[in-house]
C-alpha positions as CSV (number, residue, x, y, z in Angstrom):
1,M,-14.0,-95.5,130.6
2,D,-17.2,-97.9,131.1
3,D,-18.8,-99.8,128.5
4,G,-21.3,-97.4,127.6
5,T,-18.7,-94.9,126.4
6,D,-17.0,-97.6,124.4
7,L,-19.9,-98.5,122.8
8,E,-20.8,-94.8,121.8
9,T,-17.3,-94.3,120.8
10,R,-17.5,-97.5,118.3
11,R,-20.5,-96.4,117.1
12,R,-19.5,-92.9,116.3
13,R,-16.2,-94.2,114.8
14,L,-18.2,-96.9,112.7
15,L,-20.6,-94.0,111.7
16,Y,-17.8,-91.7,110.3
17,R,-16.7,-94.9,108.2
18,S,-19.8,-95.6,107.1
19,V,-20.5,-91.7,105.9
20,Y,-16.9,-91.3,104.1
21,R,-16.3,-94.4,102.3
22,G,-15.5,-93.1,99.2
23,N,-18.2,-94.4,97.0
24,K,-21.1,-92.1,96.8
25,E,-23.5,-94.9,96.7
26,N,-22.2,-97.1,99.5
27,D,-21.9,-93.4,101.6
28,I,-25.4,-93.0,100.8
29,L,-26.5,-96.6,101.7
30,L,-24.2,-96.9,104.8
31,G,-24.8,-93.4,106.0
32,Q,-28.2,-93.6,106.3
33,F,-28.8,-97.1,107.4
34,A,-26.0,-96.4,110.4
35,R,-27.8,-93.5,111.4
36,A,-30.8,-95.5,111.9
37,H,-29.5,-98.4,113.7
38,I,-26.1,-97.8,114.8
39,G,-27.5,-96.6,118.3
40,S,-29.6,-99.6,118.8
41,F,-26.9,-101.8,118.0
42,G,-25.0,-104.0,120.6
43,T,-21.5,-105.3,121.0
44,T,-22.8,-108.2,118.8
45,E,-24.4,-106.3,116.2
46,L,-21.4,-103.5,116.1
47,D,-18.7,-106.7,115.6
48,Q,-20.9,-107.6,112.6
49,Y,-21.3,-104.2,111.4
50,E,-17.5,-103.6,111.8
51,R,-16.7,-106.7,109.6
52,L,-19.4,-105.6,106.8
53,L,-17.4,-102.1,106.9
54,E,-14.1,-104.5,106.2
55,T,-15.7,-105.6,103.1
56,G,-15.0,-104.0,99.6
57,D,-17.2,-101.3,98.5
58,N,-18.1,-103.5,95.3
59,D,-19.0,-106.5,97.2
60,I,-21.3,-104.8,99.8
61,F,-22.7,-102.9,96.4
62,D,-23.3,-106.3,94.8
63,W,-24.7,-108.1,97.6
64,V,-26.9,-105.3,98.2
65,S,-28.5,-104.7,95.1
66,G,-28.3,-108.8,94.2
67,K,-26.1,-108.6,91.8
68,A,-24.2,-111.3,93.4
69,E,-24.9,-114.1,96.0
70,V,-23.8,-113.0,99.7
71,P,-20.9,-115.4,101.1
72,A,-21.9,-117.9,104.1
73,E,-19.3,-115.7,106.1
74,A,-20.6,-112.7,105.4
75,D,-24.2,-113.4,105.4
76,T,-25.0,-111.8,109.4
77,P,-28.3,-110.3,110.7
78,V,-26.8,-107.2,110.5
79,L,-26.4,-107.6,107.0
80,R,-30.0,-109.0,106.4
81,Q,-30.7,-105.8,108.0
82,L,-28.9,-103.8,105.5
83,M,-30.4,-105.8,102.6
84,A,-33.7,-105.0,103.6
85,F,-33.2,-101.1,104.7
86,R,-34.2,-98.8,101.9
87,V,-33.0,-95.5,101.7
88,S,-34.8,-92.2,101.3
89,F,-34.2,-89.4,99.3
């Protein structure tokens, strides 16, 4: 398998994990964000996004909604991109 195929497989897996979180708000937010951005993510961004998806739903929601401060170890360019993203209904 070449690197391009590996990246596409990773993107599909991360998109699935984004859409099916179990928390409806994060399903919508992360699903739309992933659909909009994951195709352009390289390895570094995919690594950051994967670490973000390992974070609990409540933490992600609190960071994005401004209810909690983002800890330094979670503050990545991908999280900042997510925080600037606006869901469309």
